[in-house]
ROLUMDO-68029 format. One line per 8 residues: their letters; for each residue x, y, z of C-alpha. Coordinates in steps of 0.001 Angstrom, whole numbers, plus 500000, padded with zeros to 6 digits. Example, Ala and Ser with C-alpha at 12.3 -4.5 7.8 and 13.67 -1.06 7.14 Angstrom:
<nodes>
AS = 512300/495500/507800; 513670/498940/507140
</nodes>
This chain:
<nodes>
MIGYKEIL = 157255/265381/564217; 156755/268737/562515; 157659/268407/558669; 159402/270879/556346; 156060/271631/554625; 154804/272889/558264; 157914/275224/558375; 157273/276948/554700
FPLGAAFL = 153851/278071/555506; 155124/280315/558213; 158001/281266/556779; 156459/282324/553548; 153735/284175/555160; 156064/286306/557420; 158234/287001/554000; 155279/288079/552118
LAIIAAPL = 153627/290086/554959; 157118/291944/555469; 157206/292704/551358; 153730/294206/551453; 154231/296184/555165; 157356/297945/554358; 156596/299909/551080; 153367/301102/553175
LIPLLRRL = 155390/301997/556505; 158430/303240/554957; 156820/306321/553438; 154773/306802/556659; 158148/307036/558913; 159318/309248/556623; 156194/311961/556658; 156542/311364/560501
KFGQQIRT = 160086/312288/560491; 161238/309056/562156; 164757/309091/561004; 167996/307850/562089; 170181/309856/564321; 173612/309157/563635; 176630/309102/566356; 179263/311945/565237
DGPQGHLK = 181897/309718/566537; 181058/306775/564362; 182481/305999/560885; 182452/309427/558596; 180673/307027/555783; 177647/306671/557915; 176583/310303/558313; 175120/310337/554836
KAGTPTMG = 172613/307697/556490; 171107/310462/558815; 167304/310502/558193; 166936/306847/557043; 163519/305870/558379; 164003/303537/561585; 161706/301781/563871; 161264/299315/560676
GTIIMLAL = 161361/296606/563343; 157772/297117/563893; 157600/295326/560208; 159498/292184/561725; 157607/292135/564789; 154190/292211/563134; 154840/289778/560164; 156344/287450/563146
AVATLRFA = 153110/287487/565247; 150716/287376/562224; 152282/284362/560973; 153279/282441/564155; 149661/282972/565518; 148218/281698/562314; 150395/278331/561729; 151446/277517/565558
DKNESLTV = 149373/275759/568290; 148041/278160/570751; 149721/277050/574047; 152460/277796/576962; 155200/277371/574620; 153619/279982/572154; 153125/282468/574889; 156684/282318/576007
LLVAALGF = 158166/282886/572424; 155767/285986/572081; 156058/287529/575148; 159817/287153/574968; 159980/288550/571412; 157008/291039/571369; 158134/292051/575109; 161365/292717/574210
GLIGFLDD = 160491/294584/570841; 158263/297061/573070; 161161/298059/574980; 163016/298609/571794; 160057/300565/570596; 160120/302883/573375; 163832/303414/572978; 163483/304305/569305
YIKILFKR = 160711/306549/570069; 162167/308606/572480; 165440/308835/570568; 163097/310447/567426; 161157/312711/570027; 164213/314155/571455; 166299/314263/568572; 168971/312165/569944
SLGLTARQ = 171085/308938/569784; 170128/307616/573023; 166735/306936/573898; 165826/305322/577504; 168525/305214/579771; 170594/302214/580657; 168389/301918/583969; 165103/302001/582724
KLLGQLII = 166204/299548/579610; 167513/297089/582262; 164512/297392/584443; 162254/296656/581196; 164192/293855/580419; 164445/292363/583814; 160552/292601/583891; 159824/290980/580451
SAVVCYYL = 162753/288201/581413; 160547/287627/584854; 157379/287078/582934; 159452/284303/580860; 160405/282605/583785; 156891/282713/585503; 155767/280897/582479; 158447/278488/582163
HQMGHSTD = 157885/277549/585960; 154170/277338/585439; 154379/274838/582267; 156820/272679/584354; 159945/273439/581933; 162986/271237/582658; 165744/273430/584550; 168266/271075/583306
IAIPFTDV = 170799/272495/580554; 172995/270203/578387; 176671/270613/578411; 177834/270853/574616; 180555/268041/573664; 179085/265576/576236; 176011/263628/577004; 176204/265192/580312
SLSLGWFY = 173016/267605/581608; 173464/269699/584567; 170474/270435/587059; 170257/273786/588027; 166927/274204/590304; 165938/277443/591069; 169311/278525/589474; 167832/278181/586376
YPFVVFMM = 165761/281077/586375; 168443/283668/587142; 170542/281835/584272; 167505/282431/581830; 167504/285931/582779; 171103/286298/582287; 171063/284654/579102; 168046/286638/577667
LATTNGVN = 169745/290081/579059; 173089/288738/577122; 171358/287604/573796; 169212/290763/573482; 172155/293283/573974; 174366/290919/571568; 172176/291123/569016; 171360/294824/569467
FTDGLDGL = 175110/295735/569479; 175064/293884/566153; 172726/295930/564365; 175023/298491/563132; 175574/297879/559311; 172917/297548/556395; 171800/294143/556536; 173979/292961/558994
LSGTSAIA = 171664/291637/561907; 168769/290961/559314; 171465/288270/557616; 172833/286768/560811; 169500/286632/562840; 168264/284539/559934; 170929/282271/559555; 170879/281538/563702
FGAYIIIA = 166942/281255/563554; 167406/278924/560745; 169674/276638/562746; 167232/276350/565421; 164166/275477/562958; 166200/272440/562767; 167138/272094/566381; 163279/272764/567225
MQAHQPES = 162203/270171/564849; 164804/267491/566344; 163642/268315/569849; 160046/267792/568825; 159137/271458/569538; 156768/272655/566980; 155846/275910/568344; 159637/277049/568483
AVFSAAMV = 159768/275573/565112; 157037/277634/563683; 158251/281040/565639; 161696/280460/563961; 160576/279835/560365; 158393/283031/560800; 161100/285155/562159; 163499/283904/559314
GAVLGFLV = 160776/284823/556658; 160322/288350/558502; 163625/289301/558762; 164475/287947/555046; 161504/290163/553873; 163084/293104/555902; 166494/292769/554281; 164934/293249/550849
FNAHPAKV = 164520/296849/552312; 167460/296821/554690; 170356/295861/552405; 173166/298369/551608; 171715/300869/550941; 169301/300732/553443; 166117/302242/552677; 165013/301440/556431
FMGDTGSL = 166688/300824/559899; 164955/297990/562221; 166414/300091/565332; 165805/298624/568811; 162198/297588/568048; 163694/294959/565839; 167166/294070/567524; 166065/293595/570885
GIGGGLAA = 162760/291696/569488; 164756/289616/567544; 167412/289159/570517; 164383/288148/572940; 162971/285747/570548; 166331/284031/569919; 166959/283456/573539; 163456/282192/574199
VAVLTKAE = 163921/279538/571274; 166861/278273/572666; 165514/278048/576118; 162826/276003/575000; 164728/273626/572693; 167069/272952/575652; 170016/274179/573328; 170751/276983/575684
LLLVIIGG = 174746/276808/575585; 174457/276080/572048; 173210/279652/571602; 177029/280755/572530; 178322/278634/569337; 175098/279405/566861; 175072/283103/567925; 178805/283412/567994
VFVVEVLS = 178810/286650/565943; 176508/288145/568490; 178787/287023/571233; 182131/288409/569426; 180272/291668/568999; 179217/292060/572566; 182752/290862/573890; 184568/293471/571506
VMIQVTSF = 182395/296188/573385; 183447/294827/576885; 186915/294468/576075; 187123/298004/574379; 185470/299739/577649; 187880/297588/580009; 190961/298368/578396; 190082/302106/577998
KTRGKRIF = 189179/302374/581994; 192033/300209/583121; 194746/301205/580505; 193627/304441/578915; 193947/302463/575583; 191812/300969/572985; 192143/297804/571548; 189821/298276/568604
KMSPIHHH = 189893/301401/566175; 186137/301182/567664; 183802/298868/568833; 181548/297029/568424; 183857/295055/566353; 182078/295474/562959; 183053/299281/563013; 186624/298484/563354
FELVGWSE = 186965/296594/560229; 184957/299534/558441; 187848/301669/559581; 190713/299419/558767; 189431/300018/555282; 186711/297276/554310; 183697/298225/552856; 180362/297926/554597
WRVVTTFW = 179203/295251/552098; 182660/293258/552703; 182333/293278/556416; 178449/292286/556226; 179060/289377/553744; 182008/288177/556260; 179988/288102/558988; 177373/286348/557289
AAGIVLAG = 179564/283403/556310; 180854/283567/560012; 177414/283166/561288; 176597/280244/558462; 180084/278236/559857; 179019/278692/563511; 175886/277587/562830; 176900/274491/560923
IGLYINEV = 179195/273808/564027; 176361/274048/566346; 173913/272113/564632; 176885/269168/564150; 177264/269613/567839; 173837/269156/568581; 173439/266111/566260; 176532/264109/567258
F = 175995/264807/571048
</nodes>
């Protein structure tokens, strides 16, 4: 079983790589005018963030890849993890680049982004099948496992799309996603160790180090944003870790903040289209709290606290059941 010492090395290495890379990349992004385009219909306090360098997710993905490749064994599990994180990160990179190129808040079209996500998810499913990955899923709060057979692969595709989009919606405030994703991956370090999945444990540790190193520059007031490069890469990696550790459904609890964020968008859109009324002042829900008077830092720390509680519940369920 992998020990905590083996976890600290990739975590520390990724953290240092992010700390070193950020001061080098941020000035370059400024010179290239890779600045964030801000929605005019969002909270007015965000307008002053216009022009803040984005695509900082490249820092996270670089630190993650280097640390993981250095400390994890090279096998099919590692391939799944890196294809998921870097593949979705590449989609995010293209999305960010188009936003910057055309100076608009929208990049790839919804169809283009969905097609890219489906392709990466299909590649992940191919590797899972090749390595003989179990198609059973454990039901939380019980000792029951449900065998899905070939239906497991559509489930994985749905899970990856849902996770990446939920994580993407969460990336709206300084440090919000950096902190909540570090908490979620921290929980999966423990789950991976208990499941004897060393590659997943090392990968999760490297992600924690990478996002915490990025958080140093992303905390309010942010000097750089991760963009879709980071958020989609983080979401893809998180879904892959949950799949490999056979804790797929626990992700709903451990990643509960991401679930609430995406549900708030779905509820808002459904309500407006069916009744012509909005439930929240603005979605995703973190903007609602801003518009009712909460400071950005209060929203972020409250969501971090919720993430810690949910991660603790998920770990308790995993341990007991």
